[in-house]
C-alpha positions as CSV (number, residue, x, y, z in Angstrom):
1,M,0.2,4.1,-25.0
2,P,0.3,5.2,-28.7
3,F,1.3,8.8,-29.3
4,I,0.5,10.6,-32.6
5,P,2.2,14.1,-32.8
6,H,0.6,17.0,-34.6
7,T,2.0,17.7,-38.1
8,P,3.6,21.1,-38.8
9,D,0.4,22.0,-40.8
10,D,-1.7,21.1,-37.8
11,V,0.4,23.4,-35.6
12,E,0.1,26.3,-38.1
13,Q,-3.7,25.9,-38.3
14,M,-4.1,25.9,-34.5
15,L,-1.8,28.9,-34.0
16,A,-3.7,30.8,-36.7
17,A,-7.0,29.9,-35.0
18,I,-5.9,31.5,-31.7
19,G,-4.1,34.4,-33.3
20,A,-0.5,33.5,-32.5
21,K,2.4,33.6,-34.9
22,K,4.6,30.9,-33.2
23,I,4.5,28.5,-30.3
24,D,6.8,30.8,-28.2
25,D,4.1,33.4,-28.2
26,L,2.1,31.1,-25.9
27,F,4.7,31.6,-23.3
28,D,5.4,35.3,-23.7
29,E,4.2,36.0,-20.1
30,I,7.2,34.2,-18.7
31,P,10.1,36.7,-18.1
32,K,13.1,36.1,-20.2
33,E,15.4,35.7,-17.2
34,L,13.4,32.7,-16.1
35,R,13.7,30.9,-19.4
36,I,16.5,28.5,-20.4
37,E,17.6,27.7,-23.9
38,S,18.6,24.1,-23.3
39,L,18.9,21.4,-20.7
40,A,22.4,20.1,-20.0
41,G,22.8,16.4,-20.2
42,I,19.7,15.8,-22.2
43,P,20.6,13.7,-25.3
44,E,19.3,14.3,-28.9
45,A,15.7,13.2,-29.5
46,L,15.1,9.7,-30.8
47,N,12.5,8.6,-33.3
48,E,9.8,6.1,-32.4
49,M,11.7,3.0,-33.5
50,Q,14.9,4.1,-31.6
51,I,13.1,4.9,-28.4
52,G,11.2,1.6,-28.6
53,R,14.5,-0.3,-28.9
54,L,16.1,1.7,-26.0
55,M,13.1,1.0,-23.7
56,A,13.2,-2.7,-24.6
57,Q,16.9,-2.8,-23.8
58,R,16.4,-1.1,-20.4
59,A,13.5,-3.5,-19.5
60,A,15.7,-6.5,-20.4
61,A,18.5,-5.2,-18.2
62,D,16.2,-5.7,-15.2
63,G,15.9,-9.4,-16.0
64,T,13.4,-11.7,-14.3
65,P,14.9,-12.4,-10.9
66,L,13.4,-14.8,-8.4
67,N,11.7,-12.5,-5.9
68,F,11.6,-13.2,-2.1
69,I,11.1,-9.7,-0.9
70,G,7.8,-8.3,0.4
71,A,8.1,-5.6,3.0
72,G,4.7,-4.0,2.1
73,A,4.6,-4.7,-1.7
74,Y,4.0,-8.3,-2.8
75,E,4.3,-10.3,-6.0
76,H,1.0,-12.1,-6.5
77,H,-0.5,-13.7,-9.6
78,I,-2.8,-11.2,-11.4
79,P,-5.4,-12.9,-13.6
80,S,-5.1,-11.5,-17.2
81,A,-8.7,-10.3,-17.1
82,V,-7.9,-7.8,-14.4
83,W,-5.9,-5.3,-16.5
84,A,-7.7,-6.3,-19.7
85,I,-10.8,-4.8,-18.2
86,T,-9.1,-2.0,-16.2
87,T,-7.4,-0.6,-19.2
88,R,-10.6,-0.4,-21.3
89,G,-11.2,3.2,-22.3
90,E,-14.3,3.6,-20.2
91,F,-12.2,3.1,-17.0
92,Y,-8.7,4.0,-18.2
93,S,-9.5,7.5,-19.4
94,A,-12.4,8.3,-17.1
95,Y,-12.1,11.5,-15.0
96,T,-13.4,12.0,-11.4
97,P,-17.2,11.2,-11.4
98,Y,-18.6,14.6,-10.4
99,Q,-21.3,14.4,-13.0
100,A,-23.3,11.4,-11.8
101,E,-25.5,11.3,-14.9
102,A,-22.4,10.8,-17.0
103,S,-20.4,8.5,-14.7
104,Q,-22.7,5.7,-13.6
105,G,-20.3,3.0,-14.5
106,T,-17.4,4.5,-12.6
107,L,-19.6,5.3,-9.6
108,Q,-21.0,1.8,-9.5
109,L,-17.6,0.3,-9.6
110,I,-16.4,2.4,-6.7
111,Y,-19.6,1.5,-4.8
112,E,-18.8,-2.2,-5.3
113,Y,-15.3,-1.6,-4.2
114,Q,-16.5,0.1,-1.0
115,T,-18.9,-2.9,-0.4
116,M,-16.1,-5.5,-0.9
117,I,-13.6,-3.7,1.3
118,S,-16.1,-3.1,4.1
119,S,-17.1,-6.8,3.9
120,L,-13.4,-7.9,3.9
121,T,-12.5,-5.8,6.9
122,G,-15.7,-6.5,8.8
123,M,-16.4,-2.7,9.1
124,E,-19.5,-0.7,8.3
125,V,-18.3,1.9,5.7
126,S,-15.4,2.4,3.4
127,N,-14.2,5.5,1.5
128,A,-12.9,5.6,-2.0
129,S,-9.9,5.6,-1.4
130,M,-6.3,6.7,-0.2
131,Y,-3.0,7.1,-1.9
132,D,-1.4,4.0,-0.3
133,G,-1.0,2.1,2.9
134,G,1.3,4.7,4.5
135,S,-1.0,7.7,3.8
136,A,-3.9,5.6,5.0
137,V,-2.3,5.2,8.4
138,A,-1.6,8.9,8.5
139,E,-5.1,9.9,7.6
140,A,-6.6,7.3,10.0
141,S,-4.6,8.9,12.8
142,L,-5.9,12.3,12.0
143,M,-9.4,10.9,11.7
144,A,-9.1,9.1,15.1
145,I,-8.1,12.4,16.8
146,R,-11.2,14.1,15.3
147,A,-13.5,11.3,16.2
148,H,-12.3,10.8,19.8
149,R,-14.2,13.6,21.4
150,K,-13.4,12.4,24.9
151,S,-9.6,12.7,24.3
152,R,-7.9,16.0,24.7
153,S,-4.5,14.8,23.5
154,Q,-3.2,14.3,20.0
155,R,-1.1,11.3,21.0
156,V,-1.1,8.2,18.8
157,L,0.8,5.0,19.9
158,V,2.7,3.3,17.1
159,P,4.5,0.0,17.8
160,T,7.9,-0.5,16.2
161,T,6.3,-3.6,14.6
162,L,4.4,-1.2,12.3
163,H,6.0,-0.8,8.8
164,P,8.8,1.8,9.2
165,N,7.8,3.6,6.0
166,Y,4.2,3.9,7.3
167,R,5.6,5.5,10.5
168,K,7.7,7.9,8.5
169,V,4.8,8.8,6.2
170,A,2.5,9.3,9.2
171,V,5.0,11.7,10.9
172,A,5.6,13.6,7.7
173,T,1.9,13.9,7.0
174,A,0.4,14.6,10.4
175,S,3.0,15.8,12.8
176,G,2.7,19.3,11.4
177,Q,-0.9,19.3,12.5
178,G,0.2,18.7,16.1
179,V,-0.1,14.9,16.2
180,R,2.4,13.2,18.4
181,F,3.4,9.7,17.3
182,E,4.9,7.8,20.2
183,E,6.8,4.7,19.3
184,V,6.4,1.6,21.5
185,P,9.4,-0.7,21.4
186,C,8.6,-4.4,20.7
187,P,11.8,-6.4,21.5
188,K,10.1,-9.7,21.1
189,G,8.8,-9.0,17.6
190,V,5.2,-8.5,18.7
191,L,3.3,-5.8,20.6
192,S,2.1,-7.1,24.0
193,V,-0.2,-5.6,26.6
194,A,2.9,-5.5,28.9
195,D,4.6,-3.2,26.4
196,L,1.7,-0.8,26.7
197,A,1.5,-1.0,30.6
198,K,3.2,2.4,31.1
199,Y,0.4,4.1,29.2
200,Q,-2.3,2.7,31.5
201,G,-4.8,5.4,32.3
202,E,-3.1,8.1,30.2
203,D,-5.0,10.3,27.7
204,I,-4.2,8.6,24.4
205,A,-6.2,9.2,21.2
206,A,-5.4,6.0,19.3
207,L,-3.3,2.9,19.1
208,V,-2.1,1.5,15.7
209,I,-2.0,-2.3,15.3
210,Q,-0.6,-3.9,12.2
211,Q,-1.7,-7.4,11.4
212,P,0.3,-9.3,10.3
213,N,3.0,-6.9,11.6
214,F,6.1,-5.8,9.5
215,F,8.0,-8.9,10.6
216,G,5.2,-11.1,9.3
217,V,4.2,-12.1,12.8
218,L,0.6,-12.3,14.0
219,E,-0.3,-9.9,16.8
220,D,-2.7,-10.8,19.7
221,V,-5.2,-8.4,18.3
222,D,-8.0,-9.4,20.6
223,A,-6.0,-8.6,23.8
224,L,-4.6,-5.4,22.4
225,T,-7.9,-4.1,21.1
226,D,-9.6,-4.8,24.4
227,W,-6.8,-3.2,26.4
228,A,-7.1,-0.1,24.2
229,H,-10.8,0.2,24.6
230,A,-10.6,-0.4,28.4
231,N,-8.2,2.6,28.5
232,N,-10.5,4.8,26.3
233,I,-8.2,4.6,23.3
234,L,-9.4,4.1,19.7
235,V,-7.9,1.3,17.6
236,I,-6.5,1.7,14.1
237,A,-5.9,-1.6,12.3
238,S,-3.4,-1.6,9.5
239,V,-4.0,-4.9,7.7
240,N,-2.8,-6.9,4.6
241,P,-6.0,-7.5,2.6
242,T,-4.8,-10.9,1.3
243,S,-4.4,-12.1,4.9
244,L,-8.1,-11.3,5.5
245,G,-9.0,-14.3,3.3
246,I,-8.1,-16.5,6.3
247,L,-7.6,-14.2,9.4
248,K,-10.2,-12.5,11.6
249,P,-11.2,-9.1,10.2
250,P,-10.6,-6.0,12.2
251,G,-14.3,-5.5,12.8
252,Q,-14.2,-8.6,14.9
253,W,-11.1,-7.9,17.0
254,G,-11.7,-8.1,20.7
255,T,-15.1,-7.4,22.2
256,K,-16.0,-4.4,20.1
257,G,-13.8,-4.6,17.0
258,A,-11.3,-2.0,15.7
259,D,-12.6,1.5,15.2
260,I,-10.7,2.2,11.9
261,A,-9.2,-0.2,9.5
262,C,-6.8,0.6,6.7
263,G,-4.2,-0.8,4.5
264,D,-2.8,-1.0,0.9
265,C,-4.7,-2.4,-2.0
266,Q,-1.4,-3.4,-3.8
267,P,-1.9,-7.1,-3.2
268,L,-5.3,-7.0,-4.9
269,G,-4.3,-7.1,-8.5
270,V,-1.9,-4.2,-8.6
271,P,1.6,-4.9,-10.0
272,L,4.7,-4.0,-8.1
273,S,5.6,-1.3,-10.7
274,S,8.9,-0.3,-9.0
275,G,7.0,1.0,-5.9
276,G,3.8,2.5,-7.3
277,P,1.3,3.9,-7.9
278,Y,-0.7,2.0,-5.4
279,A,-4.0,2.7,-3.6
280,G,-4.9,2.7,0.1
281,F,-8.2,1.6,1.7
282,L,-9.8,3.0,4.8
283,T,-12.9,1.7,6.6
284,T,-14.6,2.6,9.9
285,R,-17.8,2.4,11.9
286,M,-20.8,4.3,10.8
287,E,-20.7,6.5,13.9
288,F,-17.4,8.0,12.6
289,V,-18.3,8.3,9.0
290,R,-18.3,12.1,9.0
291,Q,-14.8,12.2,10.2
292,M,-13.6,10.0,7.3
293,P,-11.3,11.6,4.7
294,G,-11.9,11.5,1.0
295,R,-15.4,10.7,-0.2
296,I,-18.0,8.0,-0.4
297,V,-20.2,6.7,-3.2
298,G,-23.8,5.9,-2.3
299,R,-26.6,4.0,-4.0
300,T,-30.0,5.8,-4.5
301,V,-33.0,5.9,-6.9
302,D,-33.9,8.6,-9.4
303,T,-37.3,10.3,-9.9
304,N,-38.4,7.3,-11.9
305,G,-37.4,4.8,-9.2
306,K,-34.4,3.6,-11.2
307,Q,-31.3,2.6,-9.2
308,G,-28.4,5.1,-9.5
309,F,-25.1,6.0,-7.9
310,A,-23.8,9.4,-6.7
311,L,-21.1,10.9,-4.5
312,T,-22.9,11.1,-1.2
313,L,-20.2,12.3,1.2
314,Q,-17.3,14.6,0.1
315,A,-15.8,16.1,3.2
316,R,-12.7,17.5,1.6
317,E,-11.5,21.0,0.9
318,Q,-12.4,20.8,-2.8
319,H,-16.1,20.6,-2.0
320,I,-16.5,22.4,1.4
321,R,-14.9,25.3,3.3
322,R,-11.2,24.5,3.8
323,G,-11.6,24.9,7.6
324,K,-14.3,22.3,7.7
325,A,-12.5,19.8,5.5
326,T,-11.4,16.4,6.9
327,S,-8.4,16.1,4.5
328,N,-6.9,17.3,1.3
329,I,-6.9,13.8,-0.3
330,C,-7.3,14.9,-4.0
331,T,-7.5,11.6,-5.9
332,N,-9.1,8.3,-5.2
333,Q,-6.5,6.3,-7.2
334,G,-9.4,5.2,-9.4
335,L,-7.5,3.1,-11.8
336,L,-5.9,1.0,-9.0
337,V,-9.3,0.7,-7.3
338,T,-10.7,-0.6,-10.5
339,A,-8.1,-3.3,-10.7
340,A,-8.6,-4.2,-7.0
341,T,-12.4,-4.5,-7.5
342,I,-12.1,-6.7,-10.6
343,Y,-9.5,-8.9,-8.8
344,L,-11.7,-9.4,-5.8
345,S,-14.7,-10.0,-8.1
346,L,-12.8,-12.7,-10.0
347,L,-11.4,-14.5,-6.9
348,G,-14.3,-14.2,-4.5
349,P,-14.1,-15.2,-0.9
350,E,-13.0,-18.8,-1.6
351,G,-10.3,-17.7,-4.2
352,L,-8.9,-15.1,-1.8
353,A,-8.7,-17.8,0.9
354,R,-6.9,-20.1,-1.4
355,V,-4.3,-17.4,-2.3
356,A,-3.8,-16.6,1.4
357,N,-3.4,-20.3,2.3
358,E,-0.9,-20.8,-0.5
359,C,1.1,-17.8,0.7
360,H,1.3,-19.2,4.2
361,R,2.2,-22.7,3.0
362,A,5.0,-21.3,0.7
363,T,6.4,-19.2,3.5
364,Q,6.5,-22.1,5.9
365,E,8.4,-24.1,3.2
366,L,10.7,-21.2,2.6
367,V,11.6,-20.8,6.3
368,A,12.2,-24.5,6.7
369,A,14.5,-24.6,3.7
370,L,16.5,-21.5,4.6
371,T,17.0,-22.3,8.3
372,R,18.5,-25.6,7.3
373,V,21.4,-23.6,5.9
374,K,24.4,-23.3,8.2
375,G,24.6,-19.7,9.6
376,V,20.9,-19.0,9.3
377,K,18.3,-19.1,12.1
378,L,14.8,-17.9,12.7
379,A,14.4,-14.7,14.7
380,F,10.8,-14.9,15.9
381,D,9.4,-18.4,16.3
382,R,5.7,-17.3,16.3
383,A,2.7,-17.7,14.2
384,R,3.2,-15.8,10.9
385,F,1.5,-15.1,7.6
386,H,3.8,-14.9,4.5
387,E,6.9,-13.2,5.8
388,A,9.6,-14.1,8.4
389,V,12.7,-12.6,9.9
390,L,15.9,-14.6,9.6
391,L,19.2,-13.9,11.4
392,L,22.5,-14.5,9.5
393,D,25.9,-15.0,10.9
394,R,27.3,-12.0,8.9
395,P,26.1,-8.7,7.5
396,V,23.1,-9.0,5.2
397,G,24.0,-6.4,2.6
398,P,26.9,-8.3,0.9
399,V,24.9,-11.6,1.0
400,L,22.0,-9.9,-0.8
401,A,24.4,-8.4,-3.4
402,E,25.8,-11.8,-4.1
403,L,22.3,-13.3,-4.4
404,A,21.3,-10.5,-6.8
405,G,24.3,-11.5,-9.0
406,R,22.7,-15.0,-9.2
407,G,19.3,-13.6,-10.2
408,I,17.7,-13.8,-6.8
409,V,16.1,-10.9,-4.8
410,G,16.8,-12.4,-1.5
411,G,14.7,-10.2,0.9
412,Y,14.8,-7.0,2.8
413,D,17.8,-5.9,4.9
414,L,16.5,-4.8,8.3
415,S,19.8,-3.5,9.6
416,N,19.0,0.2,8.9
417,D,15.5,0.2,10.3
418,Y,16.1,-2.3,13.2
419,P,19.8,-2.3,14.0
420,E,19.0,-3.8,17.4
421,L,18.1,-7.1,15.6
422,G,21.7,-7.5,14.2
423,N,22.1,-9.2,10.9
424,A,18.4,-9.5,10.2
425,L,16.8,-10.4,6.9
426,L,13.1,-10.2,6.1
427,V,12.0,-12.8,3.6
428,C,8.7,-13.4,1.9
429,A,6.9,-16.0,-0.2
430,T,3.6,-15.7,-2.0
431,E,1.5,-18.2,-4.0
432,T,3.8,-17.5,-7.0
433,R,6.8,-19.2,-5.5
434,T,7.3,-22.9,-6.3
435,A,9.1,-25.6,-4.4
436,A,11.8,-25.6,-7.1
437,E,12.3,-21.9,-6.7
438,I,12.6,-22.1,-2.9
439,K,15.2,-24.8,-3.3
440,T,17.1,-22.7,-5.8
441,Y,17.2,-19.9,-3.2
442,A,18.2,-22.2,-0.4
443,D,21.0,-23.7,-2.5
444,A,22.2,-20.2,-3.6
445,L,22.2,-18.9,0.0
446,A,24.2,-21.9,1.2
447,E,26.8,-21.5,-1.6
448,T,27.0,-17.8,-0.9
449,L,27.6,-18.3,2.9
450,K,30.2,-21.0,2.2
451,A,32.0,-18.9,-0.3
452,A,32.2,-16.0,2.2
453,V,33.7,-18.4,4.8
454,R,36.4,-19.6,2.3
455,A,37.2,-16.0,1.3
456,A,37.7,-15.1,5.0
């Protein structure tokens, strides 16, 4: 973004206008003992040309490696129109749309976003929106406890097939409010009704089901949802929105459908950006709408009968008494929501289905190519979407380091989060990976494993 600093004359005129002699006078309320004269380690300032050259060098140092890592953030093709529109001044610099009469464009876009996300998930109502997929799971858990009036517990079951970062965020966000997150081991790579048998008949507020799960495997969502409802447990679905182009939406899981569905909008036109910022989505049934965190944009008519949009539900502490608030979610990640809305508008249902099918096809091709390499085998031979767990015959870390030296991001090392799996590697392929790139990865992996054997 261009930056034009004020000239010394500009600064003098502004200081004169407010009656200050120098800029330091603006901070005279700060005690001297709290001030510092310099920052150790900070280099001399650079001019615009120098800083531009430095940033270009830093960016070039990252290179353009072949990417086969997913683990919750995915490299998808983003049509150029998405960010060309998103970064228009009307969207890029717009503030929170409290004044409906001045924010109709932003409000309509959020309304369209809510409509698309509700349709995609098969749910009745969407908010606008959450910070990311992890915070969405945390807020969905708190929401489920508020909504489940028949439950006296604050227990939420989270299978180990749920993204480990989502579990950590949920604990960090909600455990201080008394929520008990109880992990359910899934040794076979999927959550089964048998894994839940010991909770039969107990007072549980909610069960979280990720689809596809963190290993890329498809869960038996119908059986799990029906089991939860039979045991008076609400179901929270954590879903990859791209997969919903071809998979059954949470609103149709089992006999009654999930109660809350959430996830991360990152696959919908949001670049990887070194881990963020992203946006989370959260949808539910209309009966639970007043327990939903954040806010909702609604469509109405003005006194002349003309269609208009306004914030219709804002159950957060900024708008109501703190004790009555459902959350302290303070931003709707509007810029990322804008990108997701434009992305979905451009692709449409058929386009999203094509992307999802290409992701699945590429992953099948990737798994087939890598498991032909000696020393590599598939961990869970089950239906999957666009990720899979591979088992290597040696520690994963050094292998990934060697691949990185060859310009390949080879996947996610699962040994820290799932040591019980052994030398496990999570790999991913989206529609952006070509057959030639998959072969390049397979050849590099084979050479890396052979070299390690010779070195030994």
